VOBA-1610 file (N, C-alpha, C; in pm, whole numbers, padded with zeros to 5 digits, always signed):
BEGIN
Met+01442+00002+05586Met+01525-00116+05567Met+01462-00208+05461Gln+01331-00231+05470Gln+01264-00318+05374Gln+01270-00259+05234Arg+01259-00126+05225Arg+01265-00061+05094Arg+01403-00078+05033Arg+01508-00064+05115Arg+01644-00082+05064Arg+01665-00225+05017Lys+01611-00320+05093Lys+01625-00461+05056Lys+01554-00488+04923Phe+01435-00428+04908Phe+01358-00446+04786Phe+01432-00389+04665Met+01492-00269+04683Met+01566-00208+04575Met+01691-00289+04542Lys+01751-00350+04642Lys+01869-00434+04618Lys+01831-00554+04532Ile+01714-00613+04559Ile+01667-00725+04479Ile+01645-00682+04335Ile+01582-00568+04317Ile+01560-00518+04182Ile+01693-00493+04113Gly+01786-00430+04186Gly+01917-00402+04130Gly+01988-00529+04092Gly+01980-00628+04177Gly+02043-00756+04147Gly+01984-00819+04023Ser+01855-00803+04005Ser+01791-00860+03888Ser+01839-00791+03761Ala+01865-00660+03771Ala+01912-00588+03653Ala+02047-00638+03608Ala+02126-00694+03699Ala+02257-00747+03662Ala+02244-00858+03561Leu+02129-00922+03559Leu+02108-01031+03466Leu+02120-00982+03324Leu+02067-00861+03299Leu+02073-00808+03165Leu+02211-00756+03134Ala+02272-00686+03230Ala+02398-00619+03203Ala+02503-00715+03155Gly+02509-00832+03212Gly+02613-00925+03170Gly+02562-01061+03133Gly+02434-01078+03117Gly+02383-01210+03087Gly+02390-01302+03207Thr+02394-01244+03329Thr+02403-01325+03450Thr+02267-01379+03485Tyr+02262-01496+03548Tyr+02134-01560+03576Tyr+02109-01564+03727Ile+01984-01544+03768Ile+01944-01571+03906Ile+01876-01708+03907Trp+01918-01795+03997Trp+01860-01929+04004Trp+01790-01945+04139Ala+01661-01941+04139Ala+01582-01965+04260Ala+01445-02012+04216Ala+01386-02101+04290Ala+01255-02154+04254Ala+01152-02041+04253Pro+01052-02044+04164Pro+01032-02151+04065Pro+01108-02122+03936Thr+01164-02225+03873Thr+01230-02212+03745Thr+01165-02306+03646Ala+01194-02283+03518Ala+01133-02363+03412Ala+01212-02492+03395Lys+01177-02595+03473Lys+01251-02721+03467Lys+01238-02787+03331Ser+01123-02773+03268Ser+01104-02836+03138Ser+01199-02779+03034Ala+01243-02654+03054Ala+01335-02591+02961Ala+01478-02644+02976Arg+01498-02729+03075Arg+01632-02787+03098Arg+01632-02939+03084Ala+01527-02991+03025Ala+01515-03137+03010Ala+01628-03194+02925Ala+01682-03116+02834Ala+01789-03165+02746Ala+01909-03215+02824Trp+01931-03158+02942Trp+02048-03198+03022Trp+02031-03339+03078Thr+01909-03380+03107Thr+01887-03515+03159Thr+01858-03614+03048Glu+01819-03565+02931Glu+01789-03653+02819Glu+01912-03689+02737Ala+02024-03619+02762Ala+02146-03643+02684Ala+02187-03790+02692Gly+02213-03849+02577Gly+02257-03988+02572Gly+02144-04090+02572Gln+02020-04045+02585Gln+01906-04139+02594Gln+01849-04169+02455Tyr+01937-04199+02361Tyr+01894-04230+02224Tyr+01964-04357+02178Ile+01895-04436+02098Ile+01952-04563+02051Ile+02051-04541+01939Asp+02013-04459+01839Asp+02103-04443+01725Asp+02219-04351+01762Pro+02339-04381+01714Pro+02460-04309+01758Pro+02463-04162+01720Ile+02403-04125+01608Ile+02411-03985+01567Ile+02329-03897+01661Arg+02207-03941+01696Arg+02126-03864+01789Arg+02188-03862+01929Ser+02247-03972+01968Ser+02310-03977+02099Ser+02421-03872+02110Ala+02508-03866+02010Ala+02616-03767+02012Ala+02562-03625+02003Leu+02461-03605+01919Leu+02402-03472+01905Leu+02336-03425+02034Ser+02281-03518+02110Ser+02212-03480+02234Ser+02308-03421+02337Tyr+02435-03452+02327Tyr+02536-03389+02411Tyr+02587-03259+02347Ala+02596-03260+02215Ala+02647-03141+02145Ala+02561-03018+02170Ile+02429-03036+02183Ile+02340-02920+02202Ile+02357-02855+02339Leu+02438-02914+02426Leu+02464-02856+02557Leu+02584-02763+02555Ala+02638-02736+02438Ala+02759-02656+02424Ala+02736-02510+02462Pro+02840-02444+02517Pro+02831-02300+02541Pro+02824-02226+02408Asn+02754-02114+02406Asn+02739-02037+02283Asn+02697-01896+02318Pro+02724-01798+02231Pro+02699-01658+02266Pro+02551-01627+02288His+02524-01565+02402His+02387-01526+02439His+02291-01645+02438Asn+02345-01765+02451Asn+02263-01887+02449Asn+02169-01891+02329Arg+02221-01849+02213Arg+02138-01846+02092Arg+02115-01986+02035Gln+02203-02082+02070Gln+02189-02219+02020Gln+02172-02219+01867Pro+02274-02176+01795Pro+02260-02150+01651Pro+02265-02274+01562Trp+02269-02393+01622Trp+02283-02514+01544Trp+02150-02564+01486Leu+02156-02614+01366Leu+02043-02675+01299Leu+02099-02795+01223Val+02039-02913+01242Val+02097-03037+01192Val+02001-03105+01095Glu+02057-03153+00985Glu+01984-03238+00891Glu+02035-03380+00908Leu+01948-03473+00944Leu+01987-03612+00962Leu+01986-03683+00827Ile+02098-03750+00796Ile+02108-03828+00673Ile+02083-03976+00702Ser+02141-04025+00811Ser+02123-04164+00853Ser+02154-04173+01001Asp+02159-04295+01054Asp+02191-04314+01195Asp+02335-04278+01228Thr+02418-04259+01125Thr+02559-04228+01149Thr+02608-04106+01070Glu+02515-04032+01011Glu+02557-03919+00928Glu+02459-03804+00942Ala+02514-03681+00941Ala+02430-03561+00952Ala+02504-03443+00892Val+02430-03335+00870Val+02488-03210+00820Val+02448-03099+00917Leu+02548-03021+00958Leu+02525-02910+01051Leu+02516-02778+00975Tyr+02413-02701+01008Tyr+02394-02567+00950Tyr+02387-02465+01064Cys+02402-02340+01027Cys+02371-02231+01121Cys+02227-02189+01099Asp+02151-02185+01205Asp+02013-02137+01198Asp+02018-01986+01172Glu+01968-01945+01057Glu+01981-01805+01016Glu+01891-01710+01095Asp+01809-01764+01183Asp+01728-01679+01271Asp+01799-01651+01403Arg+01924-01699+01417Arg+01990-01692+01548Arg+02122-01615+01545His+02132-01520+01455His+02250-01434+01452His+02244-01331+01564Leu+02356-01264+01588Leu+02365-01147+01677Leu+02419-01032+01593Pro+02336-00972+01510Pro+02386-00879+01407Pro+02453-00754+01462Val+02421-00713+01583Val+02479-00590+01636Val+02615-00616+01700Thr+02621-00708+01794Thr+02746-00731+01868Thr+02835-00836+01802Asp+02782-00910+01706Asp+02862-01013+01638Asp+02837-01001+01487Pro+02874-00886+01429Pro+02833-00856+01290Pro+02889-00948+01184Ile+03000-01018+01212Ile+03054-01111+01112Ile+03037-01257+01154Asp+02957-01280+01257Asp+02928-01416+01305Asp+03052-01490+01357Arg+03150-01417+01404Arg+03269-01482+01460Arg+03232-01559+01586Gln+03157-01496+01675Gln+03119-01563+01800Gln+03023-01679+01775Ile+02929-01661+01683Ile+02837-01769+01649Ile+02914-01889+01597Thr+03016-01863+01514Thr+03098-01972+01459Thr+03175-02043+01570Ile+03227-01967+01666Ile+03296-02028+01780Ile+03200-02118+01857Gly+03076-02073+01875Gly+02976-02156+01942Gly+02951-02286+01867Leu+02953-02281+01734Leu+02936-02402+01654Leu+03058-02493+01669Gly+03176-02432+01689Gly+03295-02511+01717Gly+03282-02586+01849Cys+03226-02520+01951Cys+03200-02587+02079Cys+03107-02706+02059Phe+03004-02686+01978Phe+02908-02792+01946Phe+02980-02912+01884Leu+03066-02886+01787Leu+03136-02993+01716Leu+03231-03070+01807Glu+03295-03000+01900Glu+03385-03069+01992Glu+03307-03160+02087Leu+03196-03114+02139Leu+03116-03201+02226Leu+03060-03319+02149Phe+03023-03297+02023Phe+02979-03408+01938Phe+03090-03512+01925Asp+03210-03468+01901Asp+03326-03556+01886Asp+03352-03634+02014Val+03354-03561+02127Val+03381-03625+02256Val+03273-03728+02289Ala+03146-03693+02265Ala+03036-03784+02296Ala+03039-03907+02206Ala+03076-03888+02079Ala+03083-04002+01988Ala+03189-04102+02035Ser+03302-04051+02082Ser+03408-04141+02128Ser+03363-04225+02247Asn+03271-04170+02327Asn+03221-04245+02442Asn+03143-04369+02399Asn+03085-04365+02278Asn+03011-04479+02225Asn+03094-04559+02125Ser+03227-04537+02128Ser+03320-04610+02039Ser+03296-04579+01891Tyr+03278-04450+01863Tyr+03270-04404+01725Tyr+03374-04294+01703Arg+03429-04293+01585Arg+03514-04182+01543Arg+03428-04083+01468Ala+03439-03957+01503Ala+03363-03853+01434Ala+03450-03787+01328Asp+03418-03808+01202Asp+03486-03740+01092Asp+03406-03614+01060Ile+03470-03499+01070Ile+03403-03370+01054Ile+03464-03296+00936Glu+03385-03274+00833Glu+03429-03200+00715Glu+03369-03059+00720Leu+03454-02958+00733Leu+03406-02821+00747Leu+03380-02756+00612Phe+03269-02682+00604Phe+03239-02593+00492Phe+03258-02663+00357Ser+03187-02770+00337Ser+03203-02851+00215Ser+03165-02775+00088Leu+03082-02674+00101Leu+03044-02592-00016Leu+03110-02455-00011Gly+03218-02444+00066Gly+03291-02319+00075Gly+03269-02250+00208Ala+03376-02183+00255Ala+03368-02111+00383Ala+03285-01985+00368His+03203-01958+00464His+03121-01838+00467His+03212-01717+00491Thr+03184-01607+00428Thr+03272-01490+00440Thr+03217-01390+00541Ser+03135-01297+00497Ser+03090-01191+00588Ser+02994-01242+00694Arg+02906-01334+00659Arg+02811-01391+00753Arg+02794-01541+00723Leu+02748-01616+00822Leu+02711-01755+00797Leu+02579-01755+00721Asp+02573-01835+00615Asp+02453-01837+00532Asp+02393-01977+00529Ala+02321-02008+00421Ala+02247-02134+00415Ala+02335-02254+00382Arg+02462-02232+00350Arg+02551-02344+00318Arg+02587-02422+00444Pro+02624-02550+00427Pro+02658-02631+00544Pro+02780-02576+00619Val+02775-02589+00749Val+02892-02559+00833Val+02981-02683+00840Ala+02922-02800+00854Ala+03002-02922+00865Ala+02920-03044+00828Arg+02987-03143+00771Arg+02929-03275+00749Arg+02985-03367+00857Leu+02898-03444+00919Leu+02936-03528+01031Leu+02916-03675+00995Leu+03019-03754+01014Leu+03010-03896+00982Leu+03071-03976+01096Leu+02996-04074+01147Leu+03042-04160+01256Leu+03084-04295+01201Thr+03202-04339+01246Thr+03254-04470+01206Thr+03288-04548+01332Pro+03236-04672+01345Pro+03268-04751+01466Pro+03416-04786+01470Val+03477-04763+01584Val+03620-04791+01604Val+03643-04832+01749Lys+03758-04890+01772Lys+03802-04912+01909Lys+03898-04799+01943Gln+03850-04704+02019Gln+03936-04592+02054Gln+03919-04554+02200Lys+04018-04483+02248Lys+04024-04450+02389Lys+03912-04353+02428Phe+03850-04381+02540Phe+03746-04294+02596Phe+03807-04160+02638Asp+03743-04051+02600Asp+03789-03918+02639Asp+03738-03888+02779Pro+03827-03871+02878Pro+03782-03850+03016Pro+03701-03722+03036Leu+03713-03627+02943Leu+03635-03503+02955Leu+03487-03526+02929Phe+03451-03639+02870Phe+03310-03668+02842Phe+03224-03657+02967Thr+03275-03705+03080Thr+03194-03709+03202Thr+03160-03569+03253Gln+03227-03466+03202Gln+03203-03330+03249Gln+03103-03253+03163Ile+03058-03312+03052Ile+02969-03238+02963Ile+02842-03192+03035Ile+02778-03284+03109Ile+02653-03246+03175Ile+02676-03165+03302Asn+02801-03156+03348Asn+02832-03075+03467Asn+02880-02935+03431Arg+02916-02915+03304Arg+02975-02788+03262Arg+02877-02672+03276Arg+02927-02559+03325Arg+02847-02437+03337Arg+02932-02316+03299Thr+02865-02205+03269Thr+02931-02076+03260Thr+02894-02000+03387Asp+02995-01958+03462Asp+02972-01898+03594Asp+02992-01747+03587Arg+02883-01672+03596Arg+02889-01526+03587Arg+02889-01457+03723Ser+02900-01533+03829Ser+02903-01475+03963Ser+03040-01414+03991Pro+03050-01323+04089Pro+03182-01274+04131Pro+03265-01390+04184Phe+03392-01391+04150Phe+03480-01498+04196Phe+03542-01461+04331Ser+03581-01564+04405Ser+03642-01543+04536Ser+03785-01492+04521Glu+03850-01467+04634Glu+03987-01417+04633Glu+04088-01527+04602Gln+04045-01651+04603Gln+04137-01763+04579Gln+04189-01758+04435Val+04320-01773+04420Val+04384-01766+04289Val+04414-01907+04239Pro+04374-01941+04117Pro+04405-02073+04063Pro+04557-02097+04064Asn+04597-02218+04097Asn+04740-02246+04104Asn+04796-02283+03966Leu+04928-02283+03958Leu+04996-02308+03831Leu+04964-02447+03776Gln+04952-02544+03865Gln+04922-02680+03821Gln+04788-02685+03748Asn+04687-02616+03801Asn+04557-02614+03736Asn+04560-02538+03604Leu+04632-02427+03599Leu+04643-02352+03474Leu+04710-02436+03366Thr+04813-02509+03405Thr+04881-02597+03310Thr+04787-02705+03259Ala+04706-02760+03349Ala+04609-02864+03311Ala+04506-02809+03213Leu+04462-02686+03232Leu+04367-02623+03139Leu+04428-02614+03000Gln+04553-02568+02993Gln+04618-02553+02864Gln+04643-02687+02796Glu+04678-02788+02873Glu+04700-02920+02816Glu+04571-02977+02759Ala+04461-02953+02827Ala+04332-03003+02779Ala+04286-02930+02654Ala+04308-02798+02651Ala+04259-02715+02541Ala+04350-02719+02419Gly+04479-02751+02441Gly+04571-02762+02329Gly+04654-02638+02304Ser+04726-02640+02194Ser+04829-02539+02167Ser+04775-02400+02139Leu+04647-02388+02111Leu+04589-02255+02084Leu+04564-02176+02212Ser+04574-02241+02326Ser+04529-02179+02451Ser+04644-02128+02536Gly+04608-02044+02631Gly+04702-01994+02731Gly+04626-01957+02856Ala+04697-01939+02965Ala+04634-01900+03092Ala+04739-01834+03180Ser+04694-01742+03265Ser+04789-01673+03352Ser+04717-01612+03471Thr+04788-01605+03582Thr+04744-01529+03699Thr+04848-01421+03731Arg+04936-01393+03637Arg+05039-01291+03659Arg+04973-01157+03688Thr+05012-01096+03797Thr+04942-00978+03849Thr+04931-00865+03748Glu+05040-00832+03682Glu+05038-00720+03588Glu+04946-00747+03471Leu+04954-00868+03415Leu+04870-00902+03301Leu+04723-00906+03341Val+04692-00967+03454Val+04554-00975+03501Val+04497-00835+03522Ser+04576-00746+03578Ser+04531-00608+03601Ser+04499-00538+03469Gln+04583-00555+03368Gln+04560-00492+03238Gln+04437-00550+03170Leu+04420-00681+03178Leu+04304-00743+03116Leu+04175-00706+03187Arg+04180-00696+03319Arg+04061-00651+03393Arg+04021-00510+03348Arg+04121-00425+03330Arg+04093-00287+03291Arg+04022-00281+03156Val+04077-00350+03055Val+04016-00343+02922Val+03881-00413+02919Cys+03866-00523+02993Cys+03737-00593+02998Cys+03632-00509+03069His+03672-00438+03173His+03581-00348+03246His+03530-00239+03153Glu+03622-00175+03080Glu+03581-00066+02992Glu+03496-00117+02876Ala+03531-00233+02821Ala+03453-00289+02711Ala+03312-00324+02757Ala+03299-00382+02876Ala+03166-00415+02928Ala+03085-00288+02951Arg+03150-00185+03004Arg+03081-00058+03028Arg+03027+00000+02898Ile+03110-00005+02793Ile+03067+00048+02663Ile+02947-00029+02610Glu+02953-00160+02616Glu+02842-00239+02562Glu+02713-00215+02639Ile+02725-00204+02772Ile+02606-00183+02854Ile+02545-00045+02829Met+02630+00055+02808Met+02582+00192+02796Met+02548+00233+02653Thr+02579+00150+02555Thr+02548+00181+02416Thr+02411+00123+02382Ser+02320+00209+02341Ser+02179+00170+02331Ser+02156+00051+02239His+02216+00052+02119His+02183-00055+02025His+02249-00188+02063Thr+02366-00185+02127Thr+02426-00312+02170Thr+02353-00367+02293His+02320-00277+02384His+02242-00317+02501His+02104-00365+02458Gly+02047-00297+02359Gly+01914-00333+02311Gly+01908-00473+02252Glu+02019-00519+02192Glu+02020-00654+02139Glu+02003-00756+02252Ser+02066-00729+02366Ser+02048-00816+02482Ser+01905-00808+02534Val+01849-00688+02538Val+01712-00671+02588Val+01615-00757+02508Glu+01632-00758+02376Glu+01542-00835+02291Glu+01551-00984+02317Leu+01662-01028+02375Leu+01681-01170+02402Leu+01653-01207+02546Met+01596-01115+02622Met+01560-01144+02760Met+01439-01237+02764Arg+01446-01335+02853Arg+01331-01421+02883Arg+01301-01402+03030Val+01206-01313+03059Val+01179-01272+03196Val+01067-01356+03255Gly+01101-01440+03351Gly+01002-01523+03418Gly+00992-01662+03358Arg+00936-01751+03439Arg+00928-01891+03402Arg+00851-01915+03273Lys+00741-01847+03253Lys+00659-01867+03134Lys+00737-01831+03007Ala+00809-01719+03011Ala+00886-01676+02894Ala+00999-01773+02864Val+01062-01827+02969Val+01171-01923+02950Val+01119-02052+02888Lys+01002-02098+02934Lys+00943-02219+02877Lys+00912-02200+02729Glu+00862-02083+02694Glu+00824-02055+02557Glu+00945-02041+02466Asn+01055-01985+02521Asn+01177-01962+02444Asn+01298-01997+02530Pro+01336-02126+02534Pro+01448-02166+02620Pro+01584-02136+02559Asp+01602-02010+02523Asp+01730-01963+02473Asp+01749-01820+02522Gly+01848-01749+02473Gly+01869-01611+02514Gly+01909-01600+02660Ile+01879-01486+02720Ile+01920-01453+02857Ile+01802-01477+02950Ser+01813-01578+03034Ser+01700-01620+03118Ser+01706-01554+03255Ile+01594-01499+03297Ile+01581-01440+03430Ile+01465-01508+03501Glu+01497-01582+03606Glu+01395-01661+03674Glu+01411-01653+03825Gly+01310-01696+03896Gly+01314-01703+04041Gly+01183-01655+04101Ala+01162-01690+04226Ala+01037-01656+04293Ala+01014-01505+04296Met+01117-01429+04333Met+01101-01283+04339Met+01082-01224+04200Ile+01146-01284+04099Ile+01129-01234+03963Ile+00983-01244+03920Glu+00917-01355+03958Glu+00776-01371+03922Glu+00692-01259+03982Ile+00722-01225+04107Ile+00647-01118+04175Ile+00673-00983+04108Leu+00800-00953+04086Leu+00837-00824+04028Leu+00788-00811+03883Asn+00782-00924+03814Asn+00736-00921+03675Asn+00588-00886+03667Val+00510-00933+03764Val+00367-00900+03767Val+00347-00750+03776Gly+00428-00685+03859Gly+00418-00540+03874Gly+00499-00462+03774Arg+00561-00533+03677Arg+00642-00473+03571Arg+00767-00404+03622Ala+00805-00432+03749Ala+00932-00378+03800Ala+01049-00445+03730Ile+01030-00572+03694Ile+01128-00644+03612Ile+01059-00679+03481Ser+01102-00615+03376Ser+01047-00636+03243Ser+01151-00589+03143Lys+01130-00619+03016Lys+01224-00572+02916Lys+01231-00420+02916Glu+01116-00358+02934Glu+01112-00211+02933Glu+01192-00154+03050Ala+01174-00213+03168Ala+01244-00165+03286Ala+01394-00187+03274Leu+01432-00304+03223Leu+01574-00338+03214Leu+01645-00263+03102Ala+01569-00200+03013Ala+01629-00120+02906Ala+01649+00026+02946Asn+01596+00064+03062Asn+01598+00205+03105Asn+01731+00238+03173His+01819+00307+03102His+01951+00339+03156His+01946+00433+03276Gly+01836+00501+03294Gly+01826+00594+03405Gly+01771+00532+03532Ala+01726+00409+03524Ala+01664+00346+03640Ala+01767+00300+03742Thr+01727+00304+03870Thr+01814+00256+03976Thr+01851+00111+03955Ala+01755+00032+03909Ala+01781-00109+03886Ala+01891-00128+03783Phe+01886-00052+03676Phe+01988-00064+03573Phe+02125-00025+03627Lys+02131+00085+03700Lys+02260+00133+03752Lys+02322+00033+03849Gln+02240-00023+03936Gln+02292-00122+04030Gln+02335-00249+03956Gly+02257-00287+03858Gly+02289-00406+03781Gly+02420-00390+03705Lys+02439-00275+03645Lys+02564-00249+03574Lys+02684-00262+03668Gln+02671-00204+03786Gln+02782-00208+03881Gln+02810-00351+03927Met+02705-00428+03945Met+02725-00566+03987Met+02800-00646+03882Tyr+02769-00623+03755Tyr+02841-00694+03650Tyr+02987-00651+03644Leu+03010-00521+03653Leu+03147-00472+03649Leu+03226-00522+03769Asp+03162-00535+03882Asp+03229-00592+04000Asp+03269-00737+03974Ala+03183-00810+03903Ala+03217-00949+03869Ala+03340-00954+03777Val+03344-00864+03679Val+03461-00856+03591Val+03586-00827+03674Asn+03575-00735+03767Asn+03690-00694+03847Asn+03733-00800+03947Ser+03652-00904+03966Ser+03688-01010+04060Ser+03782-01112+03999Ala+03813-01098+03869Ala+03900-01193+03801Ala+04037-01197+03866Lys+04084-01318+03898Lys+04219-01337+03951Lys+04309-01410+03852Gly+04248-01454+03741Gly+04324-01521+03637Gly+04244-01522+03508Phe+04315-01544+03397Phe+04250-01546+03267Phe+04294-01668+03186Phe+04202-01713+03101Phe+04225-01822+03006Phe+04192-01766+02869Trp+04269-01801+02767Trp+04244-01744+02635Trp+04273-01845+02525Val+04222-01813+02405Val+04246-01892+02286Val+04285-01797+02174Val+04398-01824+02110Val+04450-01741+02001Val+04468-01829+01877Thr+04429-01777+01760Thr+04449-01850+01635Thr+04540-01771+01542Ser+04595-01839+01443Ser+04692-01776+01352Ser+04629-01673+01260Asp+04500-01686+01237Asp+04425-01586+01161Asp+04278-01594+01202Asn+04194-01517+01133Asn+04053-01511+01171Asn+03963-01586+01072Ser+04016-01692+01014Ser+03939-01771+00918Ser+03826-01845+00989Arg+03727-01888+00911Arg+03616-01964+00969Arg+03667-02094+01032Ala+03760-02161+00966Ala+03813-02286+01020Ala+03880-02262+01154Asn+03951-02152+01168Asn+04017-02122+01295Asn+03918-02078+01402Gln+03809-02015+01362Gln+03705-01982+01460Gln+03643-02110+01514Ile+03621-02208+01428Ile+03572-02339+01473Ile+03673-02401+01568Ala+03801-02397+01530Ala+03906-02454+01614Ala+03911-02386+01750Ala+03887-02256+01752Ala+03888-02182+01879Ala+03776-02231+01970Gly+03658-02255+01913Gly+03548-02305+01993Gly+03577-02443+02049Arg+03639-02527+01968Arg+03673-02661+02013Arg+03774-02656+02128Ala+03871-02567+02115Ala+03971-02553+02221Ala+03909-02496+02348Tyr+03825-02394+02331Tyr+03765-02330+02448Tyr+03682-02429+02530Val+03596-02505+02464Val+03506-02593+02541Val+03584-02704+02610Arg+03696-02746+02552Arg+03779-02844+02621Arg+03838-02783+02749Gly+03879-02657+02739Gly+03927-02589+02860Gly+03818-02574+02963Asn+03696-02546+02917Asn+03581-02532+03005Asn+03548-02664+03076Leu+03556-02773+03001Leu+03531-02905+03060Leu+03638-02939+03164Lys+03762-02908+03132Lys+03870-02937+03226Lys+03856-02851+03351Ala+03817-02725+03334Ala+03794-02639+03449Ala+03687-02699+03540Thr+03582-02752+03480Thr+03476-02816+03558Thr+03531-02933+03639Glu+03613-03014+03575Glu+03673-03128+03643Glu+03759-03083+03762Leu+03827-02970+03748Leu+03918-02920+03851Leu+03847-02837+03958Gly+03716-02814+03942Gly+03642-02733+04038Gly+03660-02584+04017Leu+03704-02546+03898Leu+03722-02405+03864Leu+03599-02351+03791Ser+03577-02221+03803Ser+03471-02153+03730Ser+03533-02078+03613Met+03456-02065+03504Met+03503-01995+03385Met+03390-01909+03330His+03426-01788+03290His+03327-01692+03239His+03388-01613+03124Pro+03343-01635+02999Pro+03396-01557+02887Pro+03364-01408+02902Leu+03464-01326+02875Leu+03446-01180+02870Leu+03471-01140+02725Ser+03366-01143+02647Ser+03379-01133+02502Ser+03369-00991+02448Gln+03330-00896+02532Gln+03299-00763+02480Gln+03416-00700+02404Ala+03538-00706+02460Ala+03653-00640+02399Ala+03696-00706+02268Leu+03644-00824+02238Leu+03684-00896+02118Leu+03588-00874+02002Gln+03483-00793+02023Gln+03377-00779+01923Gln+03413-00671+01821Glu+03346-00679+01704Glu+03390-00602+01588Glu+03304-00482+01554Tyr+03215-00439+01639Tyr+03133-00322+01605Tyr+03211-00193+01635Pro+03175-00081+01571Pro+03258+00041+01575Pro+03291+00092+01715Glu+03193+00090+01805Glu+03216+00145+01939Glu+03321+00067+02017Met+03354-00055+01973Met+03449-00138+02046Met+03586-00142+01979Ala+03606-00063+01876Ala+03729-00071+01797Ala+03854-00046+01882Glu+03852+00053+01969Glu+03969+00086+02050Glu+04003-00027+02146Gln+03902-00086+02206Gln+03927-00195+02302Gln+03978-00320+02231Leu+03932-00344+02109Leu+03978-00459+02031Leu+04128-00447+02003Val+04171-00326+01967Val+04314-00302+01945Val+04391-00314+02076Asp+04336-00256+02180Asp+04403-00253+02310Asp+04429-00393+02365Val+04328-00480+02358Val+04344-00613+02417Val+04447-00694+02339His+04459-00672+02209His+04562-00741+02131His+04702-00688+02166Lys+04711-00560+02194Lys+04840-00504+02237Lys+04882-00562+02372Ile+04788-00569+02464Ile+04818-00624+02597Ile+04869-00766+02585Met+04810-00843+02494Met+04844-00984+02478Met+04961-01006+02381Asn+05014-00894+02325Asn+05124-00902+02229Asn+05090-00991+02109Ile+04969-00972+02058Ile+04921-01048+01943Ile+04918-00956+01822Asp+04993-00992+01719Asp+04999-00913+01597Asp+04921-00979+01485Ala+04857-00896+01402Ala+04783-00947+01286Ala+04879-01024+01195Pro+04828-01130+01132Pro+04687-01172+01121Pro+04638-01259+01236Ala+04721-01286+01338Ala+04675-01366+01451Ala+04557-01296+01520Arg+04472-01375+01583Arg+04349-01319+01642Arg+04322-01381+01778Leu+04295-01296+01877Leu+04246-01342+02007Leu+04098-01375+01990Gln+04063-01503+02003Gln+03927-01547+01976Gln+03843-01558+02103Met+03902-01601+02211Met+03830-01618+02337Met+03915-01566+02453Leu+03850-01499+02546Leu+03914-01450+02668Leu+03814-01471+02781Ala+03854-01546+02882Ala+03763-01579+02992Ala+03833-01563+03125Arg+03760-01509+03223Arg+03816-01507+03358Arg+03799-01646+03417Val+03894-01685+03498Val+03891-01818+03558Val+03921-01805+03706Gly+03848-01879+03788Gly+03866-01869+03932Gly+03768-01959+04004Tyr+03722-01912+04118Tyr+03631-01991+04201Tyr+03505-01910+04228Gly+03393-01955+04170Gly+03266-01885+04186Gly+03165-01969+04261Lys+03038-01950+04227Lys+02929-02021+04294Lys+02870-02126+04200Ala+02807-02225+04260Ala+02743-02329+04181Ala+02631-02268+04097Gln+02624-02306+03971Gln+02525-02253+03878Gln+02432-02364+03829Met+02309-02326+03801Met+02215-02420+03741Met+02238-02423+03589Gln+02188-02527+03523Gln+02204-02534+03379Gln+02128-02422+03310Ser+02181-02381+03195Ser+02108-02285+03114Ser+01999-02359+03036Pro+01891-02291+03002Pro+01783-02355+02926Pro+01832-02402+02790Arg+01766-02501+02736Arg+01801-02556+02605Arg+01676-02597+02528Trp+01677-02570+02398Trp+01578-02629+02310Trp+01605-02779+02302Ser+01503-02857+02282Ser+01518-03002+02271Ser+01594-03037+02144Leu+01652-03156+02142Leu+01722-03200+02022Leu+01628-03205+01903Asp+01509-03256+01921Asp+01415-03267+01809Asp+01385-03132+01746Ser+01384-03027+01825Ser+01355-02894+01773Ser+01470-02838+01692Arg+01587-02897+01704Arg+01707-02851+01632Arg+01737-02937+01509Ile+01648-03031+01478Ile+01664-03116+01361Ile+01575-03065+01249Arg+01636-03041+01134Arg+01564-02984+01022Arg+01482-03091+00950Ala+01359-03059+00925Ala+01270-03156+00859Ala+01310-03176+00713
//
């Protein structure tokens, strides 16, 4: 019995890698989450707004933002070129969406301090194949009397919930509220036939990514196993907890172990993630008219507003991005998910997330604001 329990713990830990799911149990790296309590604790308006923006959701928690401060009310946003996902995000579409989430939280936070955020995208031209050294956006704050955005209060409460969702189905009123908050680019449904089709394609896409060595390997490289590793690198996929510390000492939980497709831990972890995908009772999505950089930014802004509204409503949200990725092994699923959604080119499905009722999650680790400011 004890051996089975021990193997279950190991298997559960492997799920962290398979889907980027987190185990939250003491001891955890509290210092790696200081940004959540420090948000807003700045005198100058630009840093205050930026301190909320760095809490934005982003792929694999890469935190790709890098900021050059011009003055107390002006800054330039860049993509940190060390934070790409070259295998699973070869054209930086997901990274750009994450920067869109950042910009929306910046805007919302600025309004809380009675500033209007003027955001000029790609002032030196839109990036094509990859994001490069050119600016992503110029940010300018202007004092105004404007209405407080009620979603501001949810920024520090927002989470991505990778746990299996309960059987409870979100009601139509809540789905409508999500779409109203996210705007015209968004949609949501709990329609049985559509949910079943989306679960199927998301299940297969996740299976492909987990079982393909180079895509899985990209996640392995971003693992932060144990409290010490998380403190040193508060980004990527964090695996923490009392049992993790014990297993890490014996190397039962390590990058090497979690990369082994033949291990019991890996197999159990894969199944746990797929079970979470299959627990979806509803979906939320964002569609744009084309796949331009500006529309990828817009998709991120719409998504995070939906995420904030979900938090306010007590709903959980978990992006299932695998089927939307552009690497060769995912080509069939990318076509399939667009067919299911009746989306024809040049329109693009940018975000797809399961929505429902999960478990309370702890904040993801974050680099400090100062570490994200370019000297």
